[in-house]
PDB file of N, CA, C and O in Angstrom:
ATOM      1  N   MET A   1       7.052  -6.134  15.007  1.00  0.00           N
ATOM      2  CA  MET A   1       7.685  -7.403  14.674  1.00  0.00           C
ATOM      3  C   MET A   1       7.740  -8.256  15.931  1.00  0.00           C
ATOM      4  O   MET A   1       8.155  -7.782  16.989  1.00  0.00           O
ATOM      5  N   GLY A   2       7.336  -9.470  15.823  1.00  0.00           N
ATOM      6  CA  GLY A   2       7.303 -10.344  16.968  1.00  0.00           C
ATOM      7  C   GLY A   2       8.671 -10.872  17.392  1.00  0.00           C
ATOM      8  O   GLY A   2       9.657 -10.731  16.670  1.00  0.00           O
ATOM      9  N   GLY A   3       8.709 -11.455  18.525  1.00  0.00           N
ATOM     10  CA  GLY A   3       9.956 -12.047  19.033  1.00  0.00           C
ATOM     11  C   GLY A   3      10.673 -11.151  19.998  1.00  0.00           C
ATOM     12  O   GLY A   3      10.586  -9.926  19.924  1.00  0.00           O
ATOM     13  N   SER A   4      11.370 -11.765  20.890  1.00  0.00           N
ATOM     14  CA  SER A   4      12.119 -11.026  21.905  1.00  0.00           C
ATOM     15  C   SER A   4      13.340 -10.304  21.305  1.00  0.00           C
ATOM     16  O   SER A   4      14.176 -10.941  20.664  1.00  0.00           O
ATOM     17  N   GLY A   5      13.446  -9.012  21.504  1.00  0.00           N
ATOM     18  CA  GLY A   5      14.613  -8.274  21.063  1.00  0.00           C
ATOM     19  C   GLY A   5      14.575  -7.829  19.613  1.00  0.00           C
ATOM     20  O   GLY A   5      15.535  -7.213  19.150  1.00  0.00           O
ATOM     21  N   ASN A   6      13.512  -8.111  18.879  1.00  0.00           N
ATOM     22  CA  ASN A   6      13.425  -7.672  17.493  1.00  0.00           C
ATOM     23  C   ASN A   6      13.074  -6.183  17.431  1.00  0.00           C
ATOM     24  O   ASN A   6      12.376  -5.661  18.300  1.00  0.00           O
ATOM     25  N   ILE A   7      13.555  -5.530  16.421  1.00  0.00           N
ATOM     26  CA  ILE A   7      13.315  -4.087  16.224  1.00  0.00           C
ATOM     27  C   ILE A   7      12.293  -3.919  15.127  1.00  0.00           C
ATOM     28  O   ILE A   7      12.519  -4.406  14.020  1.00  0.00           O
ATOM     29  N   GLY A   8      11.182  -3.257  15.373  1.00  0.00           N
ATOM     30  CA  GLY A   8      10.132  -3.048  14.384  1.00  0.00           C
ATOM     31  C   GLY A   8      10.236  -1.744  13.645  1.00  0.00           C
ATOM     32  O   GLY A   8       9.441  -1.494  12.738  1.00  0.00           O
ATOM     33  N   ASP A   9      11.207  -0.879  14.003  1.00  0.00           N
ATOM     34  CA  ASP A   9      11.363   0.407  13.369  1.00  0.00           C
ATOM     35  C   ASP A   9      12.042   0.264  11.999  1.00  0.00           C
ATOM     36  O   ASP A   9      12.620  -0.777  11.686  1.00  0.00           O
ATOM     37  N   ASN A  10      11.962   1.312  11.202  1.00  0.00           N
ATOM     38  CA  ASN A  10      12.648   1.351   9.902  1.00  0.00           C
ATOM     39  C   ASN A  10      14.144   1.187  10.187  1.00  0.00           C
ATOM     40  O   ASN A  10      14.699   1.930  10.996  1.00  0.00           O
ATOM     41  N   PRO A  11      14.801   0.224   9.535  1.00  0.00           N
ATOM     42  CA  PRO A  11      16.231  -0.004   9.790  1.00  0.00           C
ATOM     43  C   PRO A  11      17.135   1.082   9.219  1.00  0.00           C
ATOM     44  O   PRO A  11      18.324   1.123   9.536  1.00  0.00           O
ATOM     45  N   LEU A  12      16.592   1.961   8.382  1.00  0.00           N
ATOM     46  CA  LEU A  12      17.350   3.060   7.753  1.00  0.00           C
ATOM     47  C   LEU A  12      18.513   2.510   6.935  1.00  0.00           C
ATOM     48  O   LEU A  12      19.677   2.768   7.242  1.00  0.00           O
ATOM     49  N   PHE A  13      18.184   1.745   5.882  1.00  0.00           N
ATOM     50  CA  PHE A  13      19.211   1.290   4.959  1.00  0.00           C
ATOM     51  C   PHE A  13      19.734   2.494   4.190  1.00  0.00           C
ATOM     52  O   PHE A  13      19.025   3.490   4.049  1.00  0.00           O
ATOM     53  N   VAL A  14      20.952   2.419   3.696  1.00  0.00           N
ATOM     54  CA  VAL A  14      21.549   3.473   2.922  1.00  0.00           C
ATOM     55  C   VAL A  14      20.669   3.762   1.707  1.00  0.00           C
ATOM     56  O   VAL A  14      20.411   4.927   1.404  1.00  0.00           O
ATOM     57  N   ARG A  15      20.197   2.712   0.998  1.00  0.00           N
ATOM     58  CA  ARG A  15      19.266   2.881  -0.129  1.00  0.00           C
ATOM     59  C   ARG A  15      18.369   1.650  -0.187  1.00  0.00           C
ATOM     60  O   ARG A  15      18.848   0.522  -0.307  1.00  0.00           O
ATOM     61  N   ASP A  16      17.057   1.883  -0.099  1.00  0.00           N
ATOM     62  CA  ASP A  16      16.096   0.780  -0.150  1.00  0.00           C
ATOM     63  C   ASP A  16      16.029   0.146  -1.528  1.00  0.00           C
ATOM     64  O   ASP A  16      16.234   0.832  -2.530  1.00  0.00           O
ATOM     65  N   PRO A  17      15.745  -1.154  -1.600  1.00  0.00           N
ATOM     66  CA  PRO A  17      15.533  -1.798  -2.876  1.00  0.00           C
ATOM     67  C   PRO A  17      14.295  -1.224  -3.583  1.00  0.00           C
ATOM     68  O   PRO A  17      13.361  -0.754  -2.933  1.00  0.00           O
ATOM     69  N   ASP A  18      14.303  -1.269  -4.926  1.00  0.00           N
ATOM     70  CA  ASP A  18      13.195  -0.744  -5.725  1.00  0.00           C
ATOM     71  C   ASP A  18      13.077  -1.577  -6.990  1.00  0.00           C
ATOM     72  O   ASP A  18      14.045  -1.732  -7.735  1.00  0.00           O
ATOM     73  N   ASP A  19      11.859  -2.123  -7.232  1.00  0.00           N
ATOM     74  CA  ASP A  19      11.660  -2.955  -8.415  1.00  0.00           C
ATOM     75  C   ASP A  19      11.374  -2.158  -9.684  1.00  0.00           C
ATOM     76  O   ASP A  19      11.089  -2.754 -10.723  1.00  0.00           O
ATOM     77  N   GLY A  20      11.443  -0.831  -9.630  1.00  0.00           N
ATOM     78  CA  GLY A  20      11.231   0.011 -10.789  1.00  0.00           C
ATOM     79  C   GLY A  20       9.772   0.136 -11.208  1.00  0.00           C
ATOM     80  O   GLY A  20       9.458   0.723 -12.243  1.00  0.00           O
ATOM     81  N   GLY A  21       8.882  -0.428 -10.385  1.00  0.00           N
ATOM     82  CA  GLY A  21       7.472  -0.293 -10.653  1.00  0.00           C
ATOM     83  C   GLY A  21       6.875  -1.414 -11.528  1.00  0.00           C
ATOM     84  O   GLY A  21       5.665  -1.439 -11.754  1.00  0.00           O
ATOM     85  N   ASP A  22       7.693  -2.311 -12.005  1.00  0.00           N
ATOM     86  CA  ASP A  22       7.215  -3.374 -12.901  1.00  0.00           C
ATOM     87  C   ASP A  22       7.478  -4.744 -12.368  1.00  0.00           C
ATOM     88  O   ASP A  22       7.467  -5.704 -13.139  1.00  0.00           O
ATOM     89  N   GLY A  23       7.712  -4.887 -11.101  1.00  0.00           N
ATOM     90  CA  GLY A  23       8.006  -6.183 -10.506  1.00  0.00           C
ATOM     91  C   GLY A  23       9.480  -6.534 -10.644  1.00  0.00           C
ATOM     92  O   GLY A  23      10.213  -5.943 -11.437  1.00  0.00           O
ATOM     93  N   TRP A  24       9.886  -7.505  -9.854  1.00  0.00           N
ATOM     94  CA  TRP A  24      11.287  -7.937  -9.856  1.00  0.00           C
ATOM     95  C   TRP A  24      11.581  -8.838 -11.031  1.00  0.00           C
ATOM     96  O   TRP A  24      10.756  -9.667 -11.413  1.00  0.00           O
ATOM     97  N   ASP A  25      12.760  -8.675 -11.603  1.00  0.00           N
ATOM     98  CA  ASP A  25      13.306  -9.561 -12.629  1.00  0.00           C
ATOM     99  C   ASP A  25      12.550  -9.410 -13.965  1.00  0.00           C
ATOM    100  O   ASP A  25      11.624  -8.608 -14.084  1.00  0.00           O
ATOM    101  N   ASP A  26      12.956 -10.171 -14.924  1.00  0.00           N
ATOM    102  CA  ASP A  26      12.417 -10.084 -16.279  1.00  0.00           C
ATOM    103  C   ASP A  26      11.257 -11.065 -16.449  1.00  0.00           C
ATOM    104  O   ASP A  26      11.307 -12.197 -15.968  1.00  0.00           O
ATOM    105  N   ASP A  27      10.211 -10.608 -17.143  1.00  0.00           N
ATOM    106  CA  ASP A  27       9.037 -11.444 -17.435  1.00  0.00           C
ATOM    107  C   ASP A  27       9.358 -12.243 -18.709  1.00  0.00           C
ATOM    108  O   ASP A  27       9.542 -11.638 -19.766  1.00  0.00           O
ATOM    109  N   PRO A  28       9.431 -13.567 -18.643  1.00  0.00           N
ATOM    110  CA  PRO A  28       9.781 -14.362 -19.845  1.00  0.00           C
ATOM    111  C   PRO A  28       8.712 -14.294 -20.926  1.00  0.00           C
ATOM    112  O   PRO A  28       8.975 -14.711 -22.054  1.00  0.00           O
ATOM    113  N   GLU A  29       7.525 -13.790 -20.633  1.00  0.00           N
ATOM    114  CA  GLU A  29       6.484 -13.683 -21.639  1.00  0.00           C
ATOM    115  C   GLU A  29       6.556 -12.429 -22.471  1.00  0.00           C
ATOM    116  O   GLU A  29       5.846 -12.310 -23.469  1.00  0.00           O
ATOM    117  N   THR A  30       7.407 -11.481 -22.082  1.00  0.00           N
ATOM    118  CA  THR A  30       7.573 -10.247 -22.859  1.00  0.00           C
ATOM    119  C   THR A  30       9.024 -10.189 -23.334  1.00  0.00           C
ATOM    120  O   THR A  30       9.863  -9.509 -22.743  1.00  0.00           O
ATOM    121  N   LEU A  31       9.294 -10.910 -24.404  1.00  0.00           N
ATOM    122  CA  LEU A  31      10.674 -11.058 -24.896  1.00  0.00           C
ATOM    123  C   LEU A  31      11.314  -9.758 -25.338  1.00  0.00           C
ATOM    124  O   LEU A  31      12.535  -9.614 -25.286  1.00  0.00           O
ATOM    125  N   ASP A  32      10.485  -8.798 -25.780  1.00  0.00           N
ATOM    126  CA  ASP A  32      11.042  -7.552 -26.304  1.00  0.00           C
ATOM    127  C   ASP A  32      11.289  -6.505 -25.223  1.00  0.00           C
ATOM    128  O   ASP A  32      11.806  -5.430 -25.526  1.00  0.00           O
ATOM    129  N   ILE A  33      10.929  -6.793 -23.957  1.00  0.00           N
ATOM    130  CA  ILE A  33      11.100  -5.850 -22.881  1.00  0.00           C
ATOM    131  C   ILE A  33      11.877  -6.548 -21.748  1.00  0.00           C
ATOM    132  O   ILE A  33      11.550  -7.672 -21.368  1.00  0.00           O
ATOM    133  N   ASP A  34      12.892  -5.879 -21.223  1.00  0.00           N
ATOM    134  CA  ASP A  34      13.631  -6.400 -20.092  1.00  0.00           C
ATOM    135  C   ASP A  34      13.204  -5.652 -18.827  1.00  0.00           C
ATOM    136  O   ASP A  34      13.786  -4.624 -18.481  1.00  0.00           O
ATOM    137  N   GLU A  35      12.207  -6.163 -18.154  1.00  0.00           N
ATOM    138  CA  GLU A  35      11.700  -5.498 -16.928  1.00  0.00           C
ATOM    139  C   GLU A  35      12.713  -5.484 -15.809  1.00  0.00           C
ATOM    140  O   GLU A  35      12.603  -4.676 -14.888  1.00  0.00           O
ATOM    141  N   GLY A  36      13.698  -6.360 -15.868  1.00  0.00           N
ATOM    142  CA  GLY A  36      14.684  -6.410 -14.812  1.00  0.00           C
ATOM    143  C   GLY A  36      15.749  -5.355 -14.946  1.00  0.00           C
ATOM    144  O   GLY A  36      16.549  -5.175 -14.028  1.00  0.00           O
ATOM    145  N   ALA A  37      15.790  -4.646 -16.065  1.00  0.00           N
ATOM    146  CA  ALA A  37      16.840  -3.644 -16.311  1.00  0.00           C
ATOM    147  C   ALA A  37      16.769  -2.501 -15.333  1.00  0.00           C
ATOM    148  O   ALA A  37      17.790  -1.865 -15.069  1.00  0.00           O
ATOM    149  N   ASN A  38      15.592  -2.209 -14.778  1.00  0.00           N
ATOM    150  CA  ASN A  38      15.477  -1.072 -13.869  1.00  0.00           C
ATOM    151  C   ASN A  38      15.378  -1.499 -12.417  1.00  0.00           C
ATOM    152  O   ASN A  38      15.047  -0.673 -11.567  1.00  0.00           O
ATOM    153  N   ASP A  39      15.656  -2.775 -12.096  1.00  0.00           N
ATOM    154  CA  ASP A  39      15.674  -3.259 -10.740  1.00  0.00           C
ATOM    155  C   ASP A  39      16.880  -2.658  -9.999  1.00  0.00           C
ATOM    156  O   ASP A  39      17.999  -2.660 -10.512  1.00  0.00           O
ATOM    157  N   ASP A  40      16.637  -2.156  -8.811  1.00  0.00           N
ATOM    158  CA  ASP A  40      17.713  -1.628  -7.974  1.00  0.00           C
ATOM    159  C   ASP A  40      17.666  -2.402  -6.650  1.00  0.00           C
ATOM    160  O   ASP A  40      16.726  -2.239  -5.872  1.00  0.00           O
ATOM    161  N   PHE A  41      18.655  -3.225  -6.398  1.00  0.00           N
ATOM    162  CA  PHE A  41      18.671  -4.039  -5.203  1.00  0.00           C
ATOM    163  C   PHE A  41      19.072  -3.302  -3.944  1.00  0.00           C
ATOM    164  O   PHE A  41      19.151  -3.889  -2.864  1.00  0.00           O
ATOM    165  N   GLY A  42      19.326  -1.999  -4.091  1.00  0.00           N
ATOM    166  CA  GLY A  42      19.554  -1.143  -2.945  1.00  0.00           C
ATOM    167  C   GLY A  42      20.954  -1.316  -2.347  1.00  0.00           C
ATOM    168  O   GLY A  42      21.783  -2.084  -2.835  1.00  0.00           O
ATOM    169  N   ASP A  43      21.161  -0.593  -1.311  1.00  0.00           N
ATOM    170  CA  ASP A  43      22.389  -0.683  -0.487  1.00  0.00           C
ATOM    171  C   ASP A  43      21.899  -0.977   0.930  1.00  0.00           C
ATOM    172  O   ASP A  43      21.448  -0.074   1.635  1.00  0.00           O
ATOM    173  N   LEU A  44      21.987  -2.229   1.339  1.00  0.00           N
ATOM    174  CA  LEU A  44      21.414  -2.645   2.604  1.00  0.00           C
ATOM    175  C   LEU A  44      22.347  -2.474   3.798  1.00  0.00           C
ATOM    176  O   LEU A  44      22.123  -3.058   4.858  1.00  0.00           O
ATOM    177  N   HIS A  45      23.406  -1.661   3.617  1.00  0.00           N
ATOM    178  CA  HIS A  45      24.168  -1.281   4.789  1.00  0.00           C
ATOM    179  C   HIS A  45      23.295  -0.373   5.645  1.00  0.00           C
ATOM    180  O   HIS A  45      22.397   0.284   5.118  1.00  0.00           O
ATOM    181  N   LEU A  46      23.534  -0.321   6.935  1.00  0.00           N
ATOM    182  CA  LEU A  46      22.756   0.548   7.819  1.00  0.00           C
ATOM    183  C   LEU A  46      23.331   1.956   7.774  1.00  0.00           C
ATOM    184  O   LEU A  46      24.544   2.149   7.865  1.00  0.00           O
ATOM    185  N   ALA A  47      22.437   2.946   7.632  1.00  0.00           N
ATOM    186  CA  ALA A  47      22.869   4.341   7.596  1.00  0.00           C
ATOM    187  C   ALA A  47      23.107   4.829   9.035  1.00  0.00           C
ATOM    188  O   ALA A  47      22.620   4.226   9.992  1.00  0.00           O
ATOM    189  N   CYS A  48      23.857   5.919   9.169  1.00  0.00           N
ATOM    190  CA  CYS A  48      24.041   6.533  10.476  1.00  0.00           C
ATOM    191  C   CYS A  48      22.668   6.870  11.061  1.00  0.00           C
ATOM    192  O   CYS A  48      21.785   7.330  10.337  1.00  0.00           O
ATOM    193  N   GLY A  49      22.490   6.656  12.311  1.00  0.00           N
ATOM    194  CA  GLY A  49      21.214   6.936  12.942  1.00  0.00           C
ATOM    195  C   GLY A  49      20.262   5.747  12.929  1.00  0.00           C
ATOM    196  O   GLY A  49      19.157   5.855  13.461  1.00  0.00           O
ATOM    197  N   SER A  50      20.649   4.615  12.339  1.00  0.00           N
ATOM    198  CA  SER A  50      19.776   3.451  12.299  1.00  0.00           C
ATOM    199  C   SER A  50      19.565   2.951  13.704  1.00  0.00           C
ATOM    200  O   SER A  50      20.506   2.880  14.494  1.00  0.00           O
ATOM    201  N   PRO A  51      18.294   2.591  14.030  1.00  0.00           N
ATOM    202  CA  PRO A  51      18.053   2.000  15.359  1.00  0.00           C
ATOM    203  C   PRO A  51      18.618   0.622  15.504  1.00  0.00           C
ATOM    204  O   PRO A  51      18.589   0.067  16.602  1.00  0.00           O
ATOM    205  N   CYS A  52      19.147   0.028  14.418  1.00  0.00           N
ATOM    206  CA  CYS A  52      19.695  -1.315  14.439  1.00  0.00           C
ATOM    207  C   CYS A  52      21.189  -1.346  14.750  1.00  0.00           C
ATOM    208  O   CYS A  52      21.737  -2.404  15.060  1.00  0.00           O
ATOM    209  N   LEU A  53      21.862  -0.167  14.669  1.00  0.00           N
ATOM    210  CA  LEU A  53      23.284  -0.118  14.899  1.00  0.00           C
ATOM    211  C   LEU A  53      23.633  -0.480  16.319  1.00  0.00           C
ATOM    212  O   LEU A  53      23.019   0.032  17.255  1.00  0.00           O
ATOM    213  N   ASP A  54      24.593  -1.342  16.499  1.00  0.00           N
ATOM    214  CA  ASP A  54      25.115  -1.744  17.789  1.00  0.00           C
ATOM    215  C   ASP A  54      24.048  -2.224  18.762  1.00  0.00           C
ATOM    216  O   ASP A  54      24.124  -1.943  19.958  1.00  0.00           O
ATOM    217  N   THR A  55      23.061  -2.944  18.257  1.00  0.00           N
ATOM    218  CA  THR A  55      21.997  -3.439  19.127  1.00  0.00           C
ATOM    219  C   THR A  55      21.945  -4.957  19.156  1.00  0.00           C
ATOM    220  O   THR A  55      21.174  -5.524  19.930  1.00  0.00           O
ATOM    221  N   GLY A  56      22.732  -5.624  18.346  1.00  0.00           N
ATOM    222  CA  GLY A  56      22.686  -7.070  18.302  1.00  0.00           C
ATOM    223  C   GLY A  56      23.473  -7.679  19.431  1.00  0.00           C
ATOM    224  O   GLY A  56      24.091  -6.980  20.233  1.00  0.00           O
ATOM    225  N   THR A  57      23.440  -8.990  19.482  1.00  0.00           N
ATOM    226  CA  THR A  57      24.210  -9.725  20.475  1.00  0.00           C
ATOM    227  C   THR A  57      25.007 -10.784  19.773  1.00  0.00           C
ATOM    228  O   THR A  57      24.567 -11.324  18.758  1.00  0.00           O
ATOM    229  N   ASP A  58      26.166 -11.090  20.292  1.00  0.00           N
ATOM    230  CA  ASP A  58      26.997 -12.126  19.708  1.00  0.00           C
ATOM    231  C   ASP A  58      27.149 -13.295  20.718  1.00  0.00           C
ATOM    232  O   ASP A  58      28.100 -14.072  20.645  1.00  0.00           O
ATOM    233  N   SER A  59      26.211 -13.389  21.633  1.00  0.00           N
ATOM    234  CA  SER A  59      26.324 -14.429  22.670  1.00  0.00           C
ATOM    235  C   SER A  59      25.689 -15.719  22.159  1.00  0.00           C
ATOM    236  O   SER A  59      24.626 -16.133  22.624  1.00  0.00           O
ATOM    237  N   VAL A  60      26.348 -16.332  21.214  1.00  0.00           N
ATOM    238  CA  VAL A  60      25.911 -17.605  20.653  1.00  0.00           C
ATOM    239  C   VAL A  60      27.066 -18.610  20.723  1.00  0.00           C
ATOM    240  O   VAL A  60      28.220 -18.227  20.913  1.00  0.00           O
ATOM    241  N   ASP A  61      26.751 -19.866  20.571  1.00  0.00           N
ATOM    242  CA  ASP A  61      27.781 -20.865  20.558  1.00  0.00           C
ATOM    243  C   ASP A  61      27.655 -21.637  19.245  1.00  0.00           C
ATOM    244  O   ASP A  61      26.599 -22.230  19.023  1.00  0.00           O
ATOM    245  N   PRO A  62      28.627 -21.672  18.381  1.00  0.00           N
ATOM    246  CA  PRO A  62      29.964 -21.107  18.554  1.00  0.00           C
ATOM    247  C   PRO A  62      29.941 -19.562  18.412  1.00  0.00           C
ATOM    248  O   PRO A  62      29.025 -18.975  17.835  1.00  0.00           O
ATOM    249  N   ALA A  63      30.973 -18.961  18.958  1.00  0.00           N
ATOM    250  CA  ALA A  63      31.068 -17.490  18.962  1.00  0.00           C
ATOM    251  C   ALA A  63      31.157 -16.928  17.553  1.00  0.00           C
ATOM    252  O   ALA A  63      31.747 -17.535  16.659  1.00  0.00           O
ATOM    253  N   LEU A  64      30.563 -15.763  17.375  1.00  0.00           N
ATOM    254  CA  LEU A  64      30.625 -15.049  16.106  1.00  0.00           C
ATOM    255  C   LEU A  64      31.938 -14.265  15.989  1.00  0.00           C
ATOM    256  O   LEU A  64      32.568 -13.993  17.011  1.00  0.00           O
ATOM    257  N   PRO A  65      32.367 -13.898  14.788  1.00  0.00           N
ATOM    258  CA  PRO A  65      33.565 -13.084  14.663  1.00  0.00           C
ATOM    259  C   PRO A  65      33.351 -11.695  15.261  1.00  0.00           C
ATOM    260  O   PRO A  65      32.213 -11.278  15.479  1.00  0.00           O
ATOM    261  N   ASP A  66      34.423 -10.996  15.519  1.00  0.00           N
ATOM    262  CA  ASP A  66      34.363  -9.674  16.117  1.00  0.00           C
ATOM    263  C   ASP A  66      33.836  -8.614  15.149  1.00  0.00           C
ATOM    264  O   ASP A  66      33.326  -7.587  15.597  1.00  0.00           O
ATOM    265  N   THR A  67      33.943  -8.832  13.832  1.00  0.00           N
ATOM    266  CA  THR A  67      33.513  -7.848  12.855  1.00  0.00           C
ATOM    267  C   THR A  67      32.546  -8.535  11.881  1.00  0.00           C
ATOM    268  O   THR A  67      32.486  -9.762  11.799  1.00  0.00           O
ATOM    269  N   ASP A  68      31.777  -7.689  11.131  1.00  0.00           N
ATOM    270  CA  ASP A  68      30.886  -8.223  10.127  1.00  0.00           C
ATOM    271  C   ASP A  68      31.662  -8.414   8.808  1.00  0.00           C
ATOM    272  O   ASP A  68      32.881  -8.246   8.769  1.00  0.00           O
ATOM    273  N   LEU A  69      30.943  -8.763   7.738  1.00  0.00           N
ATOM    274  CA  LEU A  69      31.612  -9.049   6.445  1.00  0.00           C
ATOM    275  C   LEU A  69      32.288  -7.816   5.865  1.00  0.00           C
ATOM    276  O   LEU A  69      33.191  -7.947   5.039  1.00  0.00           O
ATOM    277  N   ALA A  70      31.872  -6.618   6.276  1.00  0.00           N
ATOM    278  CA  ALA A  70      32.494  -5.377   5.808  1.00  0.00           C
ATOM    279  C   ALA A  70      33.633  -4.958   6.783  1.00  0.00           C
ATOM    280  O   ALA A  70      34.147  -3.844   6.684  1.00  0.00           O
ATOM    281  N   ALA A  71      34.008  -5.822   7.685  1.00  0.00           N
ATOM    282  CA  ALA A  71      35.060  -5.587   8.682  1.00  0.00           C
ATOM    283  C   ALA A  71      34.754  -4.398   9.584  1.00  0.00           C
ATOM    284  O   ALA A  71      35.653  -3.641   9.950  1.00  0.00           O
ATOM    285  N   ARG A  72      33.484  -4.238   9.939  1.00  0.00           N
ATOM    286  CA  ARG A  72      33.079  -3.165  10.843  1.00  0.00           C
ATOM    287  C   ARG A  72      32.742  -3.682  12.205  1.00  0.00           C
ATOM    288  O   ARG A  72      32.380  -2.905  13.088  1.00  0.00           O
TER     289      ARG A  72
END
């Protein structure tokens, strides 16, 4: 991945998203089938051992909060 400081390794999400093999969301042309019913948007929290944990910077203006949205 390009750019200074970017991590190209697998971020190790708790659970990766999965479209169920039929694409994301429902196809409006197949009214009798809900292709979106098996969509799994995953759990995009970082798992223990993720190379992304504690690697970011908060040196921006204005300053970022001390914790993320999950209060971590």
